[in-house]
N, C-alpha and C positions, 0 to 999 in steps of 0.2 A: 504494500500500500504506500503510494507516494503521498507524503504529507507536506503541505506548504504552510509556513508561518506567515500570516499577514499582519503587519503592524504599520505604525506611522504616528506622528505627533498629532496632538489635538488640532482639529480643523484641517487636517491634511487631505481628507476625503477617504479615509480607510473604510468607513461604514458604507459609503456609496459604492466603493469597489466590491465590498463583501456582498452587497445587494445584487450587483451584476453577476458575480460568480454564482449566487444562488439561482438567479434567473436562468443560468446556463446549465443547471442541473447538478451543481457541485454542493456537497454537504459542507456547510460552514459551521464549525463549532465555535461558539462565542465564549471566551474565557470569563468575561464578566458575568454572563448568564449562569455559568457553572458555579462561580463563586457565590451567587445569590442562592442557587439551588441547594448547596450544602448547608446553608443556614436557614432554610425554609422552615415554617412552623411544623413542629412534630419531629424535627431531626435531633439526634443526640447533640450535634454541635450547637444548635440554638439553645438547647437545655443547659449545656455547659456554660455558654456565654451569659445566660440569665442568672445562673447560680453564681458565677464569678462577679458580675457587675451589678446585679440586682434588677428589679423591675423597671427602673428608668430607661433601660435599653430596649424595652418592648413597647410596641404601639398597642392601642386599645384592642386591635384585632389579633394580637398575639404574635405578629410578625416583628422582625428586627427593626428597631429605630436606628437606621444607619447614621443619621446625623448625630445622634446622641453618642453612639459608639465611637464615631470619628473624633468627637470632641474629647472623649476620654483617652483614646490611644495617642492623640496628637500631643497631649500634655504629659504622657506617662510612657516612656520607652519600655519599661518592664511589661506594662499592659499590652503594648503593641507586640512585643516579642511573644508573649503568651498566646495572643490571638493568632499570630502567624504560625506558631508551632501547632496550633489546633487545626487551622483551616487549610494551610498550604498542602499538607499531605492528602487531605480529603479531595481538594481540587485536582491535585496531580493524579490521583487514582481515578477520579471520574473522567478527567481529560483523556487518559489512556483508554478507558473503556469506550468512550464515544468515538475516539479517533480510529480505533482498530476493530470496531464492531463490523460484522459481515456486511458486504455491500448489498443494497436492495435493487430492485428492478429500476432501470432508467437512471440510476445514479452514475455520476461521472466516476472514472477509475481512480481519482485522487480526491483527497479531502483537504480542507483548509482549517487551520486553527487561527482564529481572529483574536488578537490580544494587543491592547495598547501598551502593555508592559511586557511583551514577549521577551525582549532583550534585557530589560531591567531585572527581571526575576528569574532569568535562566530557563524560560520555557522553550528556548530553541533546542533543548535536548530532545524534544518530542518531534522535531520537524527535520525534513530533508533539505529544504531550501527556505530562505528568508526573503519575503517580498515586502519591500518598504514603499508605501505611498508617500510621495514627497511633494512639497511646494515651497516657494520662497517664504521667508519669515513674514514679510509685510502682508502677503496674501493670506497666510495662516492667521495672523492677528485680525485682519479685516473680516475673515469668514467667521471666526469665533465671536467677535464683537456683534456681528449681524445676527448670528444664530442664537446666542445666549444673552444678549443685551448687557454684556459685561463691558467695563471700561478698559482702556488700553493697559493700564497698570495691572489690573486683575488678570487679564489675559497673559501678560508677560510673566507674571508670577506662576501661572499654571504651566506655561511653556518651560520656564526655568526649572520647574520641579521634575520635568521629564528628562530622559537621556537626550543629549544634544543631537541636533540634526546631523552634524558631521559624523558623530559616533554611530548613529543608526546606519547611515549610508555606507560607512566603512565595513559594517557587518552584513550588508545586504548581498544576496545573490542576484536578485532582480529588483529593479526600481521602476515605479510608474511615476512619471512627471505629471502631477495633477495641477499644473499652472494654467491649463486651458479650460475648455468647456466640459460639461457633463458628457457630451457626445465623445469628446476626445478621450476622456477617462474610460468610457465604456468600450471604445475601440481598442484601447490599450489592454483592457482586461480580456477582450475577445481574443486578441493576439496571444496573450499568455495562456489562455485557456487551451488554445490549439496546441501550443508547445507542451504544456503540462500533460494534456491528454495523450499526445504522441509518446512522451517520455514514459508515462504510466503504462501505456499499451506495450511498449517495448520491454518493460520490466516484467510484464505478465507472461511474455513468451518464454 
């Protein structure tokens, strides 16, 4: 099974690329969705978090109050470490299970792991190739400001908290330049889809 790791900085267009791959019949496993799944109501992980931090980290419906938990771990490195030691192995196990599950009818011969922190947290261990969606910094800032109504300073803080653009590009096997239109992005995805499909098909022989 050929596995592609899809990543990119905030506002780069990673999600739009993932949507296009999905339209082409590729199974896209979203790391953020898996991270939410392991702490869903009724899971042992959520029970452990509630026991550790108390009821203030739970919403009225019993689900995790992510904002409250972020506030706690932001100010307490030991709490952050405890949480990571709990959830990271669970996410890694679920990621492997989803990535390497048997193929279903009409599914592409490769799969994608979509993760904004693919390179930051070492998830590239799960993938055969790293695909980075990239765009110039000013365009990145403009897109995030337009999408989230954040001011420039807030957007820059978010960008600075991620791995640098140059560092990501240095680790990429493939790069999509998303400085153009949505159609340009989709055409770039279509081209890579053909290449990945051919690569996966040869590997099956």
